[in-house]
C-alpha positions in Angstrom: 112.0 128.6 102.4 108.7 127.4 101.3 107.1 124.7 99.6 106.7 124.7 102.7 109.4 125.6 100.9 109.9 128.8 99.2 111.3 128.1 95.6 115.0 128.5 95.3 115.5 131.4 93.0 118.7 132.1 91.0 120.9 134.7 92.6 120.2 138.0 91.5 116.7 137.5 90.5 115.3 141.1 90.9 111.9 142.1 92.5 110.9 145.8 93.0 109.0 147.2 95.5 108.1 150.9 95.0 108.1 153.4 98.0 106.1 156.4 98.1 108.3 159.4 96.9 109.7 162.0 99.3 112.6 164.5 99.3 115.3 162.5 98.8 118.2 163.0 101.2 119.9 159.5 101.2 123.1 159.5 99.4 125.6 156.6 98.6 123.4 154.5 96.3 124.8 152.7 93.3 121.8 154.1 91.2 120.4 157.7 92.2 117.1 157.4 94.0 117.0 153.5 94.0 118.1 151.3 97.1 119.2 148.0 96.1 119.0 145.6 98.8 120.6 142.1 98.8 118.5 139.6 100.5 118.3 135.6 100.4 114.7 135.0 99.9 114.5 131.5 101.1 114.4 132.5 104.8 110.8 133.1 105.9 109.4 134.7 108.0 112.3 137.1 107.5 112.8 137.1 103.9 111.1 134.8 101.2 109.1 135.0 98.0 105.2 135.2 98.6 102.8 134.4 95.9 103.2 136.0 92.7 106.8 136.1 93.1 106.9 139.1 95.4 109.5 139.6 98.2 108.0 139.5 101.8 108.7 138.9 105.5 110.3 141.3 108.3 113.4 142.5 106.4 111.5 143.3 103.1 108.9 145.2 105.1 111.5 146.9 107.1 113.5 148.1 103.9 110.4 149.1 102.3 109.6 151.5 105.3 113.2 152.7 105.6 113.2 153.6 101.8 110.0 155.6 102.1 111.5 157.5 105.0 114.5 158.1 103.0 112.5 159.1 99.7 114.0 156.3 97.8 112.7 153.3 95.6 113.8 149.9 96.7 114.6 146.9 94.7 115.2 143.3 96.4 117.8 141.4 94.8 117.5 137.6 95.5 121.0 136.6 96.5 122.2 133.4 98.2 123.4 134.0 101.8 127.2 133.2 101.2 127.3 135.6 98.6 125.7 138.7 100.3 128.9 140.4 101.7 130.9 139.6 98.5 127.9 141.6 96.6 127.6 144.5 98.9 131.4 144.9 98.8 131.7 144.4 95.1 129.0 146.9 94.3 126.2 144.6 93.1 123.8 146.1 95.7 123.9 148.9 98.4 122.9 147.0 101.5 122.4 143.6 102.9 119.1 143.2 104.7 118.9 139.2 105.2 118.8 138.3 108.9 122.7 138.9 108.9 124.1 138.1 112.3 126.5 140.5 113.9 130.0 139.0 114.2 133.4 140.6 114.7 135.0 139.0 111.6 132.1 140.5 109.4 132.4 143.9 111.0 135.9 143.9 109.7 134.3 143.8 105.9 131.2 145.7 106.2 129.8 148.4 108.5 126.7 147.2 110.3 123.4 149.1 111.4 121.7 146.9 114.2 118.2 146.5 114.0 116.9 143.2 115.6 117.7 140.7 118.4 116.9 137.1 118.0 118.1 133.5 119.0 118.3 129.9 117.7 116.6 126.6 118.4 116.9 122.7 117.5 114.3 121.0 115.4 114.0 117.2 114.5 111.7 115.3 112.2 108.7 114.4 114.4 108.9 110.8 113.0 112.4 110.3 114.2 111.2 110.5 118.0 114.6 112.3 118.7 114.8 114.8 121.4 117.8 117.2 122.0 117.1 119.7 124.7 120.1 121.6 124.6 123.2 122.0 122.0 125.5 119.6 124.1 123.0 116.8 123.3 124.1 117.0 119.7 127.3 115.2 120.3 127.8 112.3 117.9 124.8 113.4 115.7 124.6 114.6 112.1 123.5 118.3 112.3 122.3 120.6 109.5 122.7 124.1 109.2 122.5 126.8 106.6 125.8 127.6 104.8 127.7 130.3 106.7 125.6 130.3 109.7 126.9 132.1 112.7 126.6 129.3 115.3 128.8 126.9 113.1 131.7 128.2 115.0 129.9 127.2 118.2 129.6 123.9 116.8 133.3 123.6 116.2 134.1 124.6 119.5 132.0 122.1 121.1 133.7 119.5 118.9 137.2 120.7 120.5 135.4 120.7 124.0 132.2 118.9 125.4 131.9 116.7 122.1 135.5 116.2 121.6 135.4 112.4 122.1 132.0 112.2 120.1 131.9 115.1 117.5 129.1 116.5 116.0 128.7 115.8 112.1 128.2 119.4 111.1 126.7 119.6 107.5 125.9 122.7 105.7 123.2 123.4 103.1 122.5 126.4 100.6 119.2 127.1 102.3 117.2 126.4 105.3 114.5 124.7 103.2 117.1 122.5 101.9 118.4 121.7 105.4 114.9 121.0 106.5 114.3 118.6 103.8 117.5 116.7 104.4 116.3 116.3 108.1 113.0 114.9 106.9 114.6 112.5 104.6 116.9 111.1 107.3 120.2 113.0 105.9 120.7 114.8 109.2 119.5 114.1 112.6 118.6 117.7 113.5 118.7 121.2 112.3 119.9 124.3 113.9 118.3 127.4 113.0 116.8 130.7 113.9 114.0 130.2 116.3 111.4 132.2 114.2 112.3 130.4 111.0 112.0 127.1 112.5 108.7 127.9 114.0 107.5 129.0 110.5 108.9 125.9 109.0 107.1 123.8 111.5 103.8 125.5 111.0 103.8 125.3 107.3 104.8 121.6 107.5 101.8 120.8 109.7 103.7 119.2 112.4 106.3 117.0 110.4 109.2 118.8 112.2 109.1 119.7 116.0 111.3 122.2 118.0 112.9 120.3 121.0 114.5 123.3 122.8 112.6 125.1 125.4 114.4 128.5 125.2 116.3 130.4 122.5 120.1 129.8 122.8 122.9 131.8 121.2 121.1 135.0 121.2 122.4 137.2 118.3 122.1 140.8 117.1 121.2 141.4 113.5 122.3 143.9 111.3 122.0 145.7 107.8 125.2 145.7 106.1 126.7 148.3 103.9 130.0 148.8 102.2 132.7 150.1 104.5 133.2 153.7 103.7 130.0 154.3 102.4 129.2 156.7 105.2 126.4 158.7 103.3 124.3 155.7 102.9 125.0 154.4 106.5 124.1 157.8 107.9 120.9 157.8 105.7 119.7 154.4 106.9 120.5 155.2 110.5 118.4 158.4 110.2 115.6 156.6 108.6 115.4 153.8 111.4 115.4 156.5 114.0 112.4 158.0 112.0 110.7 154.6 112.1 111.4 154.0 115.9 110.1 157.6 116.6 106.7 157.2 114.7 106.2 153.8 116.2 106.4 151.8 113.0 109.4 149.9 114.0 107.9 148.8 117.1 104.7 147.4 115.5 107.0 145.5 113.0 109.0 143.9 115.7 105.8 143.0 117.6 104.3 141.3 114.5 107.5 139.1 114.1 108.2 138.5 117.7 111.5 139.7 117.7 113.1 142.7 119.7 115.4 145.8 119.7 118.9 145.5 120.4 120.6 147.6 122.9 123.9 149.8 122.0 125.8 147.7 124.6 124.5 144.6 123.2 125.6 145.6 119.6 129.1 146.6 120.8 129.4 143.3 122.6 128.6 141.4 119.4 131.3 143.3 117.3 133.6 142.8 120.0 134.2 146.4 121.0 
């Protein structure tokens, strides 16, 4: 999301991170000894391309640590968000690690491993002088979101309810940086996005955009996604995550990125169980 704007890379551009070798107990990968990870690398601070075309961010660091704990090498494949579930189900990669919100309809297609809790905010172009304190303030406005975002159904619900007489004009863009650029050019009045992503963008853009909401809304659980039935890999990743939680690595990473650990009850509620 970078230029501020992280460069938009073609789907399936591959960057490789090598984890320290350890006795391999993880099974269920496409290629033996390698964990192929699908991630949309246009989404800082969670997943993006840093200088030298190197994958970076929370999800990338987490997968490097999980792979090390599992005794695997990790390859990060840059894949646009709307293609992630298709890709893991079709065997293009082993696991999704791309700030994938947990939703009941997605849980019917993939198996989740919950690892993070976050929320979303509203931002505007500072020059616009607009101010939206809550989602309901967006009635009648043009609102941009990344394609396939979990909160789009919330917008649709508002258009059937509180915004019915003055609906939100909801517009989707391939990446979050493209959404931000549309807002800066006046194509949309506001952007809804993950709070940490918007804060990262506001910092990198030097105040050209600002977050107008005071608190996160639509709190969400985020999970890794594996192909249904791939119990060996799901089990290996859960074991590796437990290892990171036990040795303190996970807590250090969540603190670094200002996110939190979801509870089992929160995860069950998110998948509708």
